[in-house]
PDB file of N, CA, C and O in Angstrom:
ATOM      1  N   MET A   1      19.129-222.213-224.398  1.00  0.00           N
ATOM      2  CA  MET A   1      20.371-222.247-223.655  1.00  0.00           C
ATOM      3  C   MET A   1      21.469-222.726-224.603  1.00  0.00           C
ATOM      4  O   MET A   1      21.298-223.713-225.318  1.00  0.00           O
ATOM      5  N   SER A   2      22.574-222.032-224.601  1.00  0.00           N
ATOM      6  CA  SER A   2      23.679-222.423-225.457  1.00  0.00           C
ATOM      7  C   SER A   2      24.688-223.261-224.670  1.00  0.00           C
ATOM      8  O   SER A   2      24.775-223.165-223.446  1.00  0.00           O
ATOM      9  N   ALA A   3      25.428-224.064-225.381  1.00  0.00           N
ATOM     10  CA  ALA A   3      26.438-224.922-224.758  1.00  0.00           C
ATOM     11  C   ALA A   3      27.805-224.269-224.889  1.00  0.00           C
ATOM     12  O   ALA A   3      28.087-223.563-225.858  1.00  0.00           O
ATOM     13  N   THR A   4      28.640-224.517-223.901  1.00  0.00           N
ATOM     14  CA  THR A   4      30.008-224.027-223.902  1.00  0.00           C
ATOM     15  C   THR A   4      30.927-225.184-223.566  1.00  0.00           C
ATOM     16  O   THR A   4      30.703-225.904-222.592  1.00  0.00           O
ATOM     17  N   ALA A   5      31.948-225.360-224.361  1.00  0.00           N
ATOM     18  CA  ALA A   5      32.907-226.428-224.097  1.00  0.00           C
ATOM     19  C   ALA A   5      33.896-225.972-223.031  1.00  0.00           C
ATOM     20  O   ALA A   5      34.414-224.857-223.082  1.00  0.00           O
ATOM     21  N   ILE A   6      34.148-226.851-222.068  1.00  0.00           N
ATOM     22  CA  ILE A   6      35.160-226.591-221.052  1.00  0.00           C
ATOM     23  C   ILE A   6      36.026-227.834-220.905  1.00  0.00           C
ATOM     24  O   ILE A   6      35.594-228.945-221.214  1.00  0.00           O
ATOM     25  N   LYS A   7      37.234-227.640-220.439  1.00  0.00           N
ATOM     26  CA  LYS A   7      38.132-228.769-220.224  1.00  0.00           C
ATOM     27  C   LYS A   7      37.972-229.255-218.798  1.00  0.00           C
ATOM     28  O   LYS A   7      38.027-228.470-217.852  1.00  0.00           O
ATOM     29  N   ILE A   8      37.774-230.556-218.653  1.00  0.00           N
ATOM     30  CA  ILE A   8      37.621-231.179-217.337  1.00  0.00           C
ATOM     31  C   ILE A   8      38.596-232.344-217.265  1.00  0.00           C
ATOM     32  O   ILE A   8      38.767-233.085-218.233  1.00  0.00           O
ATOM     33  N   ASP A   9      39.224-232.496-216.125  1.00  0.00           N
ATOM     34  CA  ASP A   9      40.161-233.588-215.890  1.00  0.00           C
ATOM     35  C   ASP A   9      39.513-234.928-216.252  1.00  0.00           C
ATOM     36  O   ASP A   9      38.339-235.154-215.958  1.00  0.00           O
ATOM     37  N   GLN A  10      40.276-235.806-216.884  1.00  0.00           N
ATOM     38  CA  GLN A  10      39.753-237.094-217.331  1.00  0.00           C
ATOM     39  C   GLN A  10      39.215-237.940-216.175  1.00  0.00           C
ATOM     40  O   GLN A  10      38.237-238.668-216.347  1.00  0.00           O
ATOM     41  N   GLN A  11      39.838-237.850-215.006  1.00  0.00           N
ATOM     42  CA  GLN A  11      39.331-238.595-213.847  1.00  0.00           C
ATOM     43  C   GLN A  11      37.931-238.121-213.460  1.00  0.00           C
ATOM     44  O   GLN A  11      37.084-238.930-213.081  1.00  0.00           O
ATOM     45  N   MET A  12      37.687-236.818-213.554  1.00  0.00           N
ATOM     46  CA  MET A  12      36.370-236.269-213.244  1.00  0.00           C
ATOM     47  C   MET A  12      35.343-236.756-214.263  1.00  0.00           C
ATOM     48  O   MET A  12      34.219-237.102-213.899  1.00  0.00           O
ATOM     49  N   VAL A  13      35.725-236.783-215.527  1.00  0.00           N
ATOM     50  CA  VAL A  13      34.823-237.262-216.571  1.00  0.00           C
ATOM     51  C   VAL A  13      34.498-238.738-216.354  1.00  0.00           C
ATOM     52  O   VAL A  13      33.346-239.149-216.494  1.00  0.00           O
ATOM     53  N   SER A  14      35.499-239.523-216.016  1.00  0.00           N
ATOM     54  CA  SER A  14      35.266-240.952-215.759  1.00  0.00           C
ATOM     55  C   SER A  14      34.333-241.150-214.570  1.00  0.00           C
ATOM     56  O   SER A  14      33.422-241.976-214.621  1.00  0.00           O
ATOM     57  N   ALA A  15      34.560-240.397-213.510  1.00  0.00           N
ATOM     58  CA  ALA A  15      33.690-240.488-212.333  1.00  0.00           C
ATOM     59  C   ALA A  15      32.269-240.052-212.691  1.00  0.00           C
ATOM     60  O   ALA A  15      31.299-240.654-212.230  1.00  0.00           O
ATOM     61  N   ALA A  16      32.146-239.014-213.509  1.00  0.00           N
ATOM     62  CA  ALA A  16      30.827-238.538-213.923  1.00  0.00           C
ATOM     63  C   ALA A  16      30.104-239.594-214.753  1.00  0.00           C
ATOM     64  O   ALA A  16      28.888-239.746-214.635  1.00  0.00           O
ATOM     65  N   ARG A  17      30.828-240.312-215.579  1.00  0.00           N
ATOM     66  CA  ARG A  17      30.209-241.392-216.369  1.00  0.00           C
ATOM     67  C   ARG A  17      29.637-242.475-215.450  1.00  0.00           C
ATOM     68  O   ARG A  17      28.511-242.934-215.641  1.00  0.00           O
ATOM     69  N   VAL A  18      30.421-242.869-214.460  1.00  0.00           N
ATOM     70  CA  VAL A  18      29.992-243.926-213.537  1.00  0.00           C
ATOM     71  C   VAL A  18      28.793-243.461-212.710  1.00  0.00           C
ATOM     72  O   VAL A  18      27.774-244.149-212.645  1.00  0.00           O
ATOM     73  N   HIS A  19      28.916-242.305-212.087  1.00  0.00           N
ATOM     74  CA  HIS A  19      27.834-241.786-211.248  1.00  0.00           C
ATOM     75  C   HIS A  19      26.605-241.450-212.083  1.00  0.00           C
ATOM     76  O   HIS A  19      25.473-241.696-211.669  1.00  0.00           O
ATOM     77  N   GLY A  20      26.841-240.888-213.258  1.00  0.00           N
ATOM     78  CA  GLY A  20      25.734-240.565-214.151  1.00  0.00           C
ATOM     79  C   GLY A  20      24.984-241.795-214.591  1.00  0.00           C
ATOM     80  O   GLY A  20      23.754-241.782-214.637  1.00  0.00           O
ATOM     81  N   ALA A  21      25.692-242.860-214.916  1.00  0.00           N
ATOM     82  CA  ALA A  21      25.039-244.101-215.330  1.00  0.00           C
ATOM     83  C   ALA A  21      24.162-244.647-214.209  1.00  0.00           C
ATOM     84  O   ALA A  21      23.069-245.155-214.460  1.00  0.00           O
ATOM     85  N   ALA A  22      24.638-244.544-212.984  1.00  0.00           N
ATOM     86  CA  ALA A  22      23.865-245.034-211.838  1.00  0.00           C
ATOM     87  C   ALA A  22      22.594-244.213-211.621  1.00  0.00           C
ATOM     88  O   ALA A  22      21.606-244.719-211.089  1.00  0.00           O
ATOM     89  N   MET A  23      22.626-242.952-212.032  1.00  0.00           N
ATOM     90  CA  MET A  23      21.486-242.052-211.820  1.00  0.00           C
ATOM     91  C   MET A  23      20.734-241.758-213.122  1.00  0.00           C
ATOM     92  O   MET A  23      19.916-240.840-213.170  1.00  0.00           O
ATOM     93  N   ASN A  24      21.010-242.537-214.179  1.00  0.00           N
ATOM     94  CA  ASN A  24      20.368-242.354-215.491  1.00  0.00           C
ATOM     95  C   ASN A  24      20.606-240.958-216.060  1.00  0.00           C
ATOM     96  O   ASN A  24      19.707-240.354-216.643  1.00  0.00           O
ATOM     97  N   ARG A  25      21.825-240.454-215.884  1.00  0.00           N
ATOM     98  CA  ARG A  25      22.230-239.165-216.447  1.00  0.00           C
ATOM     99  C   ARG A  25      23.440-239.383-217.350  1.00  0.00           C
ATOM    100  O   ARG A  25      24.214-240.321-217.157  1.00  0.00           O
ATOM    101  N   SER A  26      23.588-238.515-218.325  1.00  0.00           N
ATOM    102  CA  SER A  26      24.815-238.526-219.121  1.00  0.00           C
ATOM    103  C   SER A  26      25.946-237.978-218.242  1.00  0.00           C
ATOM    104  O   SER A  26      25.701-237.396-217.185  1.00  0.00           O
ATOM    105  N   ALA A  27      27.165-238.171-218.691  1.00  0.00           N
ATOM    106  CA  ALA A  27      28.303-237.616-217.953  1.00  0.00           C
ATOM    107  C   ALA A  27      28.181-236.094-217.881  1.00  0.00           C
ATOM    108  O   ALA A  27      28.487-235.493-216.851  1.00  0.00           O
ATOM    109  N   THR A  28      27.741-235.484-218.958  1.00  0.00           N
ATOM    110  CA  THR A  28      27.562-234.025-218.970  1.00  0.00           C
ATOM    111  C   THR A  28      26.526-233.590-217.951  1.00  0.00           C
ATOM    112  O   THR A  28      26.757-232.644-217.198  1.00  0.00           O
ATOM    113  N   LYS A  29      25.388-234.267-217.917  1.00  0.00           N
ATOM    114  CA  LYS A  29      24.334-233.908-216.962  1.00  0.00           C
ATOM    115  C   LYS A  29      24.793-234.150-215.526  1.00  0.00           C
ATOM    116  O   LYS A  29      24.399-233.415-214.621  1.00  0.00           O
ATOM    117  N   GLN A  30      25.628-235.180-215.307  1.00  0.00           N
ATOM    118  CA  GLN A  30      26.140-235.443-213.967  1.00  0.00           C
ATOM    119  C   GLN A  30      27.059-234.316-213.515  1.00  0.00           C
ATOM    120  O   GLN A  30      26.973-233.871-212.370  1.00  0.00           O
ATOM    121  N   VAL A  31      27.936-233.849-214.400  1.00  0.00           N
ATOM    122  CA  VAL A  31      28.825-232.732-214.058  1.00  0.00           C
ATOM    123  C   VAL A  31      27.995-231.485-213.781  1.00  0.00           C
ATOM    124  O   VAL A  31      28.292-230.740-212.847  1.00  0.00           O
ATOM    125  N   GLU A  32      26.951-231.246-214.588  1.00  0.00           N
ATOM    126  CA  GLU A  32      26.064-230.104-214.339  1.00  0.00           C
ATOM    127  C   GLU A  32      25.388-230.225-212.978  1.00  0.00           C
ATOM    128  O   GLU A  32      25.264-229.236-212.256  1.00  0.00           O
ATOM    129  N   PHE A  33      24.954-231.426-212.625  1.00  0.00           N
ATOM    130  CA  PHE A  33      24.321-231.664-211.329  1.00  0.00           C
ATOM    131  C   PHE A  33      25.298-231.349-210.199  1.00  0.00           C
ATOM    132  O   PHE A  33      24.955-230.642-209.252  1.00  0.00           O
ATOM    133  N   TRP A  34      26.519-231.878-210.306  1.00  0.00           N
ATOM    134  CA  TRP A  34      27.523-231.611-209.282  1.00  0.00           C
ATOM    135  C   TRP A  34      27.812-230.118-209.179  1.00  0.00           C
ATOM    136  O   TRP A  34      27.954-229.593-208.074  1.00  0.00           O
ATOM    137  N   ALA A  35      27.900-229.439-210.295  1.00  0.00           N
ATOM    138  CA  ALA A  35      28.166-228.000-210.283  1.00  0.00           C
ATOM    139  C   ALA A  35      27.022-227.249-209.617  1.00  0.00           C
ATOM    140  O   ALA A  35      27.256-226.333-208.828  1.00  0.00           O
ATOM    141  N   ARG A  36      25.797-227.628-209.926  1.00  0.00           N
ATOM    142  CA  ARG A  36      24.632-226.966-209.317  1.00  0.00           C
ATOM    143  C   ARG A  36      24.619-227.169-207.805  1.00  0.00           C
ATOM    144  O   ARG A  36      24.412-226.220-207.048  1.00  0.00           O
ATOM    145  N   ILE A  37      24.840-228.408-207.369  1.00  0.00           N
ATOM    146  CA  ILE A  37      24.880-228.712-205.930  1.00  0.00           C
ATOM    147  C   ILE A  37      26.017-227.935-205.262  1.00  0.00           C
ATOM    148  O   ILE A  37      25.834-227.363-204.188  1.00  0.00           O
ATOM    149  N   GLY A  38      27.175-227.916-205.894  1.00  0.00           N
ATOM    150  CA  GLY A  38      28.325-227.203-205.340  1.00  0.00           C
ATOM    151  C   GLY A  38      28.080-225.712-205.220  1.00  0.00           C
ATOM    152  O   GLY A  38      28.461-225.099-204.223  1.00  0.00           O
ATOM    153  N   LYS A  39      27.446-225.121-206.225  1.00  0.00           N
ATOM    154  CA  LYS A  39      27.130-223.690-206.189  1.00  0.00           C
ATOM    155  C   LYS A  39      26.169-223.391-205.052  1.00  0.00           C
ATOM    156  O   LYS A  39      26.370-222.437-204.302  1.00  0.00           O
ATOM    157  N   ILE A  40      25.127-224.201-204.921  1.00  0.00           N
ATOM    158  CA  ILE A  40      24.151-223.995-203.843  1.00  0.00           C
ATOM    159  C   ILE A  40      24.831-224.166-202.480  1.00  0.00           C
ATOM    160  O   ILE A  40      24.590-223.384-201.561  1.00  0.00           O
ATOM    161  N   ALA A  41      25.673-225.182-202.356  1.00  0.00           N
ATOM    162  CA  ALA A  41      26.363-225.434-201.086  1.00  0.00           C
ATOM    163  C   ALA A  41      27.294-224.272-200.727  1.00  0.00           C
ATOM    164  O   ALA A  41      27.387-223.878-199.565  1.00  0.00           O
ATOM    165  N   GLU A  42      27.971-223.736-201.725  1.00  0.00           N
ATOM    166  CA  GLU A  42      28.874-222.610-201.474  1.00  0.00           C
ATOM    167  C   GLU A  42      28.099-221.370-201.038  1.00  0.00           C
ATOM    168  O   GLU A  42      28.555-220.614-200.180  1.00  0.00           O
ATOM    169  N   GLU A  43      26.930-221.167-201.631  1.00  0.00           N
ATOM    170  CA  GLU A  43      26.104-219.999-201.288  1.00  0.00           C
ATOM    171  C   GLU A  43      25.349-220.186-199.974  1.00  0.00           C
ATOM    172  O   GLU A  43      24.916-219.207-199.367  1.00  0.00           O
ATOM    173  N   ASN A  44      25.188-221.432-199.530  1.00  0.00           N
ATOM    174  CA  ASN A  44      24.417-221.761-198.324  1.00  0.00           C
ATOM    175  C   ASN A  44      25.189-222.779-197.483  1.00  0.00           C
ATOM    176  O   ASN A  44      24.789-223.941-197.417  1.00  0.00           O
ATOM    177  N   PRO A  45      26.281-222.371-196.843  1.00  0.00           N
ATOM    178  CA  PRO A  45      27.138-223.318-196.139  1.00  0.00           C
ATOM    179  C   PRO A  45      26.459-224.033-194.967  1.00  0.00           C
ATOM    180  O   PRO A  45      26.983-225.029-194.468  1.00  0.00           O
ATOM    181  N   ASP A  46      25.309-223.540-194.528  1.00  0.00           N
ATOM    182  CA  ASP A  46      24.598-224.177-193.422  1.00  0.00           C
ATOM    183  C   ASP A  46      23.757-225.366-193.878  1.00  0.00           C
ATOM    184  O   ASP A  46      23.247-226.110-193.041  1.00  0.00           O
ATOM    185  N   LEU A  47      23.603-225.559-195.183  1.00  0.00           N
ATOM    186  CA  LEU A  47      22.800-226.671-195.695  1.00  0.00           C
ATOM    187  C   LEU A  47      23.683-227.872-196.013  1.00  0.00           C
ATOM    188  O   LEU A  47      24.783-227.724-196.546  1.00  0.00           O
ATOM    189  N   ASN A  48      23.188-229.066-195.681  1.00  0.00           N
ATOM    190  CA  ASN A  48      23.916-230.274-196.078  1.00  0.00           C
ATOM    191  C   ASN A  48      23.338-230.791-197.399  1.00  0.00           C
ATOM    192  O   ASN A  48      22.356-230.251-197.910  1.00  0.00           O
ATOM    193  N   PHE A  49      23.952-231.833-197.941  1.00  0.00           N
ATOM    194  CA  PHE A  49      23.542-232.349-199.246  1.00  0.00           C
ATOM    195  C   PHE A  49      22.070-232.741-199.272  1.00  0.00           C
ATOM    196  O   PHE A  49      21.361-232.407-200.221  1.00  0.00           O
ATOM    197  N   ASN A  50      21.600-233.443-198.245  1.00  0.00           N
ATOM    198  CA  ASN A  50      20.201-233.871-198.241  1.00  0.00           C
ATOM    199  C   ASN A  50      19.246-232.686-198.191  1.00  0.00           C
ATOM    200  O   ASN A  50      18.183-232.727-198.811  1.00  0.00           O
ATOM    201  N   ASP A  51      19.604-231.630-197.463  1.00  0.00           N
ATOM    202  CA  ASP A  51      18.776-230.424-197.446  1.00  0.00           C
ATOM    203  C   ASP A  51      18.685-229.819-198.848  1.00  0.00           C
ATOM    204  O   ASP A  51      17.604-229.446-199.304  1.00  0.00           O
ATOM    205  N   ILE A  52      19.818-229.729-199.515  1.00  0.00           N
ATOM    206  CA  ILE A  52      19.856-229.158-200.860  1.00  0.00           C
ATOM    207  C   ILE A  52      19.028-230.013-201.815  1.00  0.00           C
ATOM    208  O   ILE A  52      18.233-229.488-202.594  1.00  0.00           O
ATOM    209  N   LYS A  53      19.218-231.322-201.754  1.00  0.00           N
ATOM    210  CA  LYS A  53      18.471-232.227-202.619  1.00  0.00           C
ATOM    211  C   LYS A  53      16.967-232.102-202.377  1.00  0.00           C
ATOM    212  O   LYS A  53      16.188-232.053-203.329  1.00  0.00           O
ATOM    213  N   ASP A  54      16.558-232.051-201.117  1.00  0.00           N
ATOM    214  CA  ASP A  54      15.136-231.903-200.785  1.00  0.00           C
ATOM    215  C   ASP A  54      14.580-230.577-201.295  1.00  0.00           C
ATOM    216  O   ASP A  54      13.450-230.526-201.780  1.00  0.00           O
ATOM    217  N   LEU A  55      15.360-229.510-201.190  1.00  0.00           N
ATOM    218  CA  LEU A  55      14.924-228.213-201.699  1.00  0.00           C
ATOM    219  C   LEU A  55      14.747-228.244-203.215  1.00  0.00           C
ATOM    220  O   LEU A  55      13.773-227.704-203.740  1.00  0.00           O
ATOM    221  N   LEU A  56      15.680-228.872-203.913  1.00  0.00           N
ATOM    222  CA  LEU A  56      15.571-228.961-205.368  1.00  0.00           C
ATOM    223  C   LEU A  56      14.346-229.781-205.780  1.00  0.00           C
ATOM    224  O   LEU A  56      13.649-229.430-206.732  1.00  0.00           O
ATOM    225  N   ILE A  57      14.091-230.870-205.063  1.00  0.00           N
ATOM    226  CA  ILE A  57      12.900-231.678-205.342  1.00  0.00           C
ATOM    227  C   ILE A  57      11.644-230.856-205.091  1.00  0.00           C
ATOM    228  O   ILE A  57      10.705-230.891-205.886  1.00  0.00           O
ATOM    229  N   SER A  58      11.625-230.115-203.985  1.00  0.00           N
ATOM    230  CA  SER A  58      10.471-229.286-203.657  1.00  0.00           C
ATOM    231  C   SER A  58      10.203-228.244-204.738  1.00  0.00           C
ATOM    232  O   SER A  58       9.051-228.017-205.107  1.00  0.00           O
ATOM    233  N   LEU A  59      11.251-227.615-205.242  1.00  0.00           N
ATOM    234  CA  LEU A  59      11.085-226.625-206.296  1.00  0.00           C
ATOM    235  C   LEU A  59      10.476-227.248-207.548  1.00  0.00           C
ATOM    236  O   LEU A  59       9.616-226.646-208.192  1.00  0.00           O
ATOM    237  N   GLU A  60      10.920-228.451-207.891  1.00  0.00           N
ATOM    238  CA  GLU A  60      10.372-229.136-209.062  1.00  0.00           C
ATOM    239  C   GLU A  60       8.921-229.549-208.840  1.00  0.00           C
ATOM    240  O   GLU A  60       8.119-229.527-209.775  1.00  0.00           O
ATOM    241  N   GLN A  61       8.579-229.926-207.607  1.00  0.00           N
ATOM    242  CA  GLN A  61       7.190-230.259-207.297  1.00  0.00           C
ATOM    243  C   GLN A  61       6.289-229.040-207.467  1.00  0.00           C
ATOM    244  O   GLN A  61       5.179-229.154-207.986  1.00  0.00           O
ATOM    245  N   VAL A  62       6.759-227.886-207.036  1.00  0.00           N
ATOM    246  CA  VAL A  62       5.972-226.654-207.208  1.00  0.00           C
ATOM    247  C   VAL A  62       5.790-226.364-208.696  1.00  0.00           C
ATOM    248  O   VAL A  62       4.685-226.038-209.130  1.00  0.00           O
ATOM    249  N   LYS A  63       6.861-226.478-209.482  1.00  0.00           N
ATOM    250  CA  LYS A  63       6.765-226.248-210.924  1.00  0.00           C
ATOM    251  C   LYS A  63       5.762-227.198-211.579  1.00  0.00           C
ATOM    252  O   LYS A  63       5.082-226.824-212.534  1.00  0.00           O
ATOM    253  N   ALA A  64       5.670-228.430-211.061  1.00  0.00           N
ATOM    254  CA  ALA A  64       4.768-229.440-211.619  1.00  0.00           C
ATOM    255  C   ALA A  64       3.353-229.310-211.077  1.00  0.00           C
ATOM    256  O   ALA A  64       2.465-230.070-211.463  1.00  0.00           O
ATOM    257  N   GLY A  65       3.142-228.347-210.182  1.00  0.00           N
ATOM    258  CA  GLY A  65       1.807-228.143-209.626  1.00  0.00           C
ATOM    259  C   GLY A  65       1.429-229.142-208.555  1.00  0.00           C
ATOM    260  O   GLY A  65       0.248-229.300-208.244  1.00  0.00           O
ATOM    261  N   MET A  66       2.399-229.811-207.993  1.00  0.00           N
ATOM    262  CA  MET A  66       2.149-230.822-206.960  1.00  0.00           C
ATOM    263  C   MET A  66       2.205-230.175-205.577  1.00  0.00           C
ATOM    264  O   MET A  66       3.070-230.497-204.763  1.00  0.00           O
ATOM    265  N   VAL A  67       1.272-229.260-205.326  1.00  0.00           N
ATOM    266  CA  VAL A  67       1.241-228.541-204.056  1.00  0.00           C
ATOM    267  C   VAL A  67      -0.174-228.565-203.482  1.00  0.00           C
ATOM    268  O   VAL A  67      -1.160-228.677-204.211  1.00  0.00           O
ATOM    269  N   THR A  68      -0.242-228.459-202.178  1.00  0.00           N
ATOM    270  CA  THR A  68      -1.523-228.321-201.501  1.00  0.00           C
ATOM    271  C   THR A  68      -1.391-227.211-200.476  1.00  0.00           C
ATOM    272  O   THR A  68      -0.310-226.983-199.932  1.00  0.00           O
ATOM    273  N   GLU A  69      -2.470-226.536-200.218  1.00  0.00           N
ATOM    274  CA  GLU A  69      -2.452-225.449-199.249  1.00  0.00           C
ATOM    275  C   GLU A  69      -2.307-226.008-197.856  1.00  0.00           C
ATOM    276  O   GLU A  69      -2.947-226.998-197.504  1.00  0.00           O
ATOM    277  N   TYR A  70      -1.454-225.366-197.055  1.00  0.00           N
ATOM    278  CA  TYR A  70      -1.245-225.792-195.678  1.00  0.00           C
ATOM    279  C   TYR A  70      -2.436-225.356-194.840  1.00  0.00           C
ATOM    280  O   TYR A  70      -2.876-224.209-194.924  1.00  0.00           O
ATOM    281  N   GLN A  71      -2.953-226.268-194.036  1.00  0.00           N
ATOM    282  CA  GLN A  71      -4.083-225.975-193.156  1.00  0.00           C
ATOM    283  C   GLN A  71      -3.566-225.840-191.722  1.00  0.00           C
ATOM    284  O   GLN A  71      -3.051-226.805-191.158  1.00  0.00           O
ATOM    285  N   PHE A  72      -3.696-224.670-191.140  1.00  0.00           N
ATOM    286  CA  PHE A  72      -3.285-224.447-189.766  1.00  0.00           C
ATOM    287  C   PHE A  72      -4.296-225.073-188.808  1.00  0.00           C
ATOM    288  O   PHE A  72      -5.497-225.091-189.077  1.00  0.00           O
ATOM    289  N   GLY A  73      -3.787-225.589-187.678  1.00  0.00           N
ATOM    290  CA  GLY A  73      -4.643-226.096-186.610  1.00  0.00           C
ATOM    291  C   GLY A  73      -5.085-227.438-186.877  1.00  0.00           C
ATOM    292  O   GLY A  73      -5.817-228.017-186.075  1.00  0.00           O
TER     293      GLY A  73
END
């Protein structure tokens, strides 16, 4: 994956530093996280933040092989 420089308002960068530090992310990773959440929310307006977060966690669990077969009945 290649990197691309973009200009972001200084207030957004400062907020990303604060929020990123709280979540053990760099400011860049925090902005990427916000962009990913925003894109998903825009494409799925019926989902709230917690739904989106749970879906992203679920996808990562599947990638990590942390799944079990559902047993009906």
